[in-house]
N, C-alpha and C positions, 0 to 999 in steps of 0.2 A: 855361569848365565843368572842374571840376575835375576829376582822375583818377579820383577816387571816384564822381563822378555819372556820368562817359563809362562808368565800369566797371558801374554799375548801369543805362546806357540800354544799353550792350552785351548784359548780362545779360537786361535784360528782351526786348530783339531777339531775342536766341539762344531763350529761353521762347516767344516770340511764332511764331519759325520751327517749334518743336518743335511746338506745339500744332498749327499748321496742318500740318505734315506729320503730326502722327498722326491730324487730322480728316480730311486729303485720305486718307490709308492704312484710314481707319476707312471712308469713304464708298466708296472702292473694294472695301475687304472687302466691305462690305455688298453691293454692286453683286453680285460676284462671287458671293457663297453665294446672294443671291437669285434670281441666274441659275441655280445649281444646286441651288437648291429647288424652283424651278419645274420644271425639267425633271426632277427627281424627281418630282415631284408628276405629271406628265401621264406619268411611265411607270408609276405606280402606277396613275393611272386606267386606263390601257391594259390593266396585268395584273389590275385588278378586273375591268374588262369583258371580259376573255377568260375569267377565272372564274366570272365572272355568265354567259357564254355556254353555256361549256360546262355548268353545272350545269343550265341550262335544258333542251340539248339531254337530258342524261340525264333529266332529268324528265319531259320529252317522251316518250322513249323506254321510261322504265317506265310510264308512264301508257298507250302505245298497247301494252305488253305486257301490263297488266291488264287494258285490254279489250278484245283477242283472247282473251286467256284466259275473261274473263267471257263472252263471246260463242262460245265453243266450249264452256264450261259450260251456257250457255242449251241450245244446238242438242244437247248431248248431252243435257241432262235435259229436252227435247221427246221424244227419239226413246226415252229408257227411259220418260217417262210412255206415250207409244203403245204401246208394246211389251207394259208394265203394263194398260195398256187393251184389247188386244189379246187379250191369255191370259184375262184374266179375263170377257172378253165369251166366248172358246171354252168356259171351262170352263161359265159359267151356259149355254151350249148344250147342253153336253154333258151336263149335268145336268138339265135341262127335258125332253130327248131321253129320259134314263133314266126321269128320273119319268111319261113318258108312253108307256114302255114300246117306243116306236121303238127305241131301240137297248139291247142287253144284252151285259152284259159276261160275258166267260167265262173261264176259266181251263185251263192244258194239263193235262193229267192223265197223270204216269208209267204208263206201259204196262207197264213189270218190276214196278211196284208190287202185291204181292198184299193187302198189307193195308189198302187203301183200301175194297175191299168194294164199291165202286162201278162197276158196270157200266152204262156209257153206251155207246150204240152206236157202232163208229168209224166208220160212213159220212158222208162229211162233207155239212153242209146246202148248201143252194144257193147261199148266201152266204160260205160258208168259205174261210178264206184256207189253212188249215193240213188237208192231206190226209192222210187214215187216220191221226189221232190221237184220243185219247180227250179230250173236252173236258166241262165240267160250269160250267151257268150261275151266276152268282151270284147271291143274294136282292138286288132294288134296294135294300134298305138298306145291304146292304153295300156294294154299288157306289158308291152317294151318297158313303158315309164314305171311299171310297177315292179316290175324286173329288174329294172337301174337302183330304184329304191329297194330293194330287198338286198342286193348285190354291195349297195354301200354300207346296208345295218350289217350283213355278214362280213364286211371287213372291217368295222367298227369291234364288232365282237370278238373278232380275231385278234384285232389290235390292242383290244383290253386285256384278254388273255396274255399276251405278250406280254404287256407291262405289270400287269400282277405275278406275272412267273417270274417276271426279272426282280421288281420287289423283293418278293419272297425269299428267291436266292441269294440277291445281296442282305437282306435281314438275316437271314439264316447263316450267311455265312461272317457276320459279323459279331 
């Protein structure tokens, strides 16, 4: 072998050793990076699991809160519907009693008012609540109109209370 051939063989041997070392280094790096990536993937998966679990818990809490608010609103709606029904029933009974002259509406008159010109006896009746006061009975048609006005007022008060309770339940629920 000539020295040039020996040198060429030596260069080839060095190149082969360098390639082998590079390949071995590459394999070791690949193994180490694969292990790191696997660890990062596992940690990422755990984080995603924790985030998903927390999101699920929050969603359940919000759904429970919404269901509680809906139940509270349904209960309040039933209560206000019953109040409205009772008020309407009482108003209807009062209108019927006024129509049959079973009940008469009367007003107190100012005893010091000399301009009224109405002389009503001051002696109380058998069922009078105010003793020694001057009273005048209202015409049944006027009494019916007054009852209708008070009926509208009662309905408005009940509806207002229902709206306030609804708004309060919604603001407490959010």
